[in-house]
C-alpha positions in Angstrom: -22.6 7.9 -1.9 -21.9 6.5 1.3 -18.8 3.4 2.0 -19.5 1.8 4.8 -17.5 -0.4 6.2 -16.9 -2.5 9.7 -15.1 -0.9 13.3 -13.4 -2.3 15.8 -11.7 -1.2 18.9 -8.0 -1.5 19.5 -8.3 -5.5 20.3 -9.9 -6.2 17.1 -13.3 -6.6 18.7 -16.0 -6.0 16.2 -18.2 -2.4 17.1 -20.2 -1.6 14.3 -20.9 -0.8 10.6 -20.4 3.1 9.9 -19.9 5.1 7.4 -16.4 5.1 6.2 -15.9 9.1 6.5 -17.5 8.5 10.3 -14.9 5.7 11.0 -11.7 8.2 10.0 -13.1 11.5 12.0 -13.1 9.2 15.4 -10.0 7.5 14.7 -11.5 3.9 14.6 -10.0 0.9 14.2 -10.9 -0.7 10.6 -9.4 -3.5 8.2 -7.8 -3.0 4.7 -6.0 -5.1 2.2 -2.0 -3.4 1.8 0.1 -5.2 -1.0 3.9 -4.9 -2.1 5.2 -6.2 -5.3 8.7 -7.3 -5.5 10.2 -7.2 -9.4 12.7 -9.4 -10.3 13.7 -9.9 -6.0 14.8 -6.7 -5.2 12.7 -3.5 -6.8 9.3 -2.6 -5.0 6.8 -1.4 -7.0 5.3 1.7 -5.6 2.2 3.8 -6.8 2.1 7.9 -6.7 -1.5 8.9 -5.7 -3.5 10.8 -7.7 -3.7 14.5 -7.5 -7.2 15.0 -6.9 -7.3 12.3 -3.9 -9.0 14.0 -0.8 -6.2 12.7 1.5 -2.5 12.8 0.7 -2.5 13.9 -3.0 0.6 12.9 -5.1 2.6 11.5 -2.2 4.3 8.1 -2.7 2.7 4.8 -1.2 3.0 0.5 -1.3 1.7 -0.9 -4.6 -2.1 -1.1 -3.7 -4.1 -0.8 -0.5 -7.9 -0.2 -0.6 -10.8 -0.9 2.6 -12.8 -3.5 2.7 -16.6 -3.1 2.7 -18.8 -4.5 5.3 -19.9 -7.1 3.8 -16.9 -8.2 1.5 -14.8 -11.3 1.8 -11.0 -10.0 2.9 -10.0 -11.9 -0.1 -11.8 -10.7 -2.7 -11.5 -6.8 -1.6 -7.4 -7.8 -1.8 -8.3 -9.3 -5.4 -10.8 -6.3 -6.0 -8.0 -3.6 -4.9 -5.2 -5.3 -7.2 -7.2 -5.2 -9.9 -8.8 -2.5 -9.6 -5.4 0.1 -9.0 -3.3 -1.8 -11.2 -4.8 -4.0 -13.7 -3.3 -7.0 -12.9 -5.0 -10.7 -11.6 -3.7 -12.0 -7.8 -3.3 -15.5 -9.6 -0.3 -14.1 -11.4 1.7 -12.9 -8.8 3.0 -15.8 -6.9 1.0 -14.1 -3.7 1.7 -15.0 0.0 0.0 -13.6 2.9 1.9 -12.1 5.3 -0.5 -11.1 8.3 -2.3 -8.4 10.0 -0.1 -5.4 10.9 -1.0 -2.2 12.9 -1.1 1.0 10.8 -1.4 4.2 12.1 -1.9 7.6 10.3 -2.7 10.4 12.5 -2.7 14.1 11.6 -4.5 16.9 11.6 -7.0 16.1 8.6 -7.5 12.3 9.5 -6.8 9.4 12.3 -6.5 6.5 10.0 -6.1 3.1 12.3 -5.8 0.0 10.4 -5.3 -3.7 10.9 -3.8 -3.8 7.5 -4.3 -7.5 5.9 -0.9 -7.4 4.1 0.5 -9.4 1.1 3.3 -9.8 -0.5 3.5 -10.6 -4.6 6.5 -11.4 -6.9 6.7 -11.0 -10.5 9.4 -10.9 -13.3 9.6 -7.5 -15.1 8.0 -8.8 -18.2 4.8 -9.1 -16.4 5.1 -5.0 -16.0 3.8 -4.3 -19.3 0.5 -5.4 -17.9 -0.1 -2.9 -15.5 -3.2 -0.8 -16.6 -3.3 2.3 -13.7 -6.7 3.1 -12.3 -6.6 7.1 -13.6 -9.1 8.0 -10.6 -6.8 6.2 -7.9 -3.2 6.2 -9.2 -1.3 8.6 -11.2 1.7 6.5 -11.6 3.7 3.3 -11.3 7.0 3.4 -10.3 10.2 1.0 -9.0 12.5 1.5 -5.8 15.6 -0.8 -4.6 14.4 -2.6 -2.1 17.2 -2.5 0.0 17.4 1.6 -0.3 14.5 1.0 1.9 15.4 1.3 5.5 17.6 4.5 4.7 15.0 6.5 3.1 12.0 5.4 5.8 14.4 6.6 8.7 15.0 9.9 6.9 19.0 9.1 6.0 18.6 9.3 2.3 16.7 9.6 -0.4 16.3 6.6 -3.2 16.3 7.2 -6.7 12.7 6.2 -8.3 12.4 4.2 -11.6 10.2 3.9 -14.4 8.7 0.4 -15.3 11.2 0.0 -18.0 14.0 0.6 -15.7 15.5 3.8 -16.6 16.3 6.7 -14.1 13.1 9.3 -13.7 15.1 11.7 -12.1 12.7 11.8 -8.9 13.6 10.9 -5.5 11.3 8.8 -3.2 12.0 10.2 0.8 10.2 10.5 3.9 8.3 13.4 3.4 6.7 12.6 0.0 5.8 9.1 1.1 2.5 8.7 3.3 3.2 8.8 6.4 2.7 5.4 8.2 3.5 4.7 11.4 7.2 4.6 11.9 6.8 0.8 13.8 4.1 -0.4 10.7 6.9 0.6 8.1 9.8 -1.0 10.1 7.7 -4.1 10.0 7.3 -3.9 6.2 11.2 -3.2 5.6 11.8 -6.3 7.8 9.5 -8.7 5.8 10.9 -7.3 2.2 14.4 -8.0 3.0 13.4 -11.5 3.9 11.2 -11.8 1.1 13.8 -10.1 -2.0 16.3 -12.4 -4.2 13.7 -15.0 -4.8 10.7 -15.3 -6.6 
């Protein structure tokens, strides 16, 4: 079934409602929600995309994200995505809305240009037991130390990935197995997370 979303020009002026696939094919700007969940003030929850996803299967990515339907309120879309992908209610997550960050993922297969309505959540680790992943979208949820993100995304070093009990998984996050977000977007996210970490 087609998924219809709003398309925009690069100044965020509305153009028209189109099928999501057409928006990506044409490389049109559109609105999404992005969510970063900080755990115990020093870890970021990351998800591993399902193996059968059309785009970037088995890649690691932010805590939760998704498109905003053409007739959907932004806050409702945010709450829906967090619940659908992680099984968590946003009212329990100490949420702050950061604002809109421009993000581009441009490959041979996809021209994805997003106005990402970006949110930060902060929790103590005891809430991790409430996570219930949506199998259709998410293959796993893991933790990475926030203070390692800058070196990871710049390609300087890999970072250890921990399970939700803070056990070493023998897995590593690096620039190549993370969704290829635009570097300027990642730099803004790192700066935001550095400011927000350390307190709940």
